[in-house]
N, C-alpha and C positions, 0 to 999 in steps of 0.2 A: 526479566522484563515481563511486562503485561502486553500481550499481543491480541489484537482483534482480527478475526478473519471473517470474510464475507464473500459471497459469490452468488451468481445468477445460475439458472439451470445448467448452463453449459460448463460452468466451473464447478459445480457441485462435487463431483467425484474427486477431482484434484484437491478441492478444499478439505474433503474428508480426510484425505491422505496426509495433507499438510497439518490439519489440526493435531493429529497423532505425532507427526514428526516434530512439530514445534514443542510439544510437550516433552519428548525425548531429549530435547536440547536444554530442558530445565526451565522453560518459560511457562508462565500462566497464560491460559488460553481463554478468550472470549469468542465464542461462535455466534454470529449474529444471523446466520442463515445464508442461503436458503437451506431447507432441511430435506430436500427431495429434488426429483428430476421434473417436476412440473414446471412449464413455463413461468419464468420470473423476470422482472425488469431490472437490469443492472443499476440504473440510477437509485433504485430503493436500497440496494446493498452498498453502494458507494456512500449514500447518506448515513447508513447505519455505522459503517466503519469510521467515517469522518467524525460523527457525533461522539463516538466512544473515545476518540483521541481528544477532541475538543472539550469533552466534559471531564476529562481526567480518568476515565475507566480504563484506559490503555495507553501505553506509551508509544506504540507504533502499530501499523496495521499491514494486512496483506488482503488484496483484493483480486478476484478472479472472475474473468468472463471469457467468452469464446476467443476473441482476438486480444483482448485487454484494452483496445483503444477506447471503446465506449466507457468503460469503467474509469479509465484514466482522465478522460474528458469530464466525467460527471464529478469525480472526486475533487479535481482541481478548480471547481467552481465554489467550492466551500472555503471560506477564510481560514487561514491557518494550516490548511492541507498542502502538502507538497508531495504529490503522487508521481511516481515515475514508472513507466512501462519498461520492463526490463526483460530481456530474453538471453542475457550474457551475464556471467559473474562479474565482470569488470564493472559494468554499469550498476550492478546491484549494490556493490560496496562503495564505488565512487560516488554514487548518488547521495548516499549517506555522508561520506567524508567530506565532499565539497559543497553539497547543496542541502544538507540536513533534511533529506527526503525522509518523511515519515509514514508514506504508504508505498509498498511495492505492489505493483500491479503486474499480473501475469495473464497471458492468453493461453487458456488450456487446449485450444485447438491449434496452437502454434508450436508449443514445445511438450516434450514428454515429461512424465512424472519425475524420473531421476534427475533431469536438469532443473526442474521446479524445486526439488529439494536442494539442489547445490546453490541456486539462487537465494533461497530462504537462508541457508547457512551463511552465505557471504553478506547478505543484508543485515541479518541479526548479529553478526560478529562485527560489523562496522561501527565507527564512532565518528561524529562530526569533528573535523580537525580543529576547528577554532582559529585556524590560521587567519591572518589579517585580511588577505584578499578574499577568502571564503566568507568571512563575517561581512565585509563591505558589500559583496555581491548579494548575500542574503539579505541585508538591510535594503538593497535596491528592489529586490523581489517583494519584500513586504510593503515598501513604499508604493509599488505598483499596485499591490492588492488594496492598499488603503484609498489610493487615488480613484480607482475605478470601482471600489465598493459603493460609492455614493452615486455613481453615474447610472442613469437609466434613460 
């Protein structure tokens, strides 16, 4: 798979480790920054990760900020993105299997690097089930997105 990774300054070090780890799992990596520890705004990197998925440059994404909350909120504003903040392996694979999650969000100040690797492994190893109830629910999520995309 083609995996896009992005992080703000708080997630920079974890992202660097995960870039290497994702490559060892046999995936192609697109690193959209940040490329250092200078302060950087998480919405900018949420947008870059989302755009790479939306335009077909990546199949899935991994997004990291301090808590993971801000990056998750920002990513979920973008149509077609289903970002889940996960700090346990069950959610990391179940989010893909049941909800077709396409962006894993991690809080670098919440979990340690070894757990982040476990989450990434679970996330990238999971596949959407295609089960009737999961497809039905995903269609409802997409309908909500369509309904509110035109509201302002």
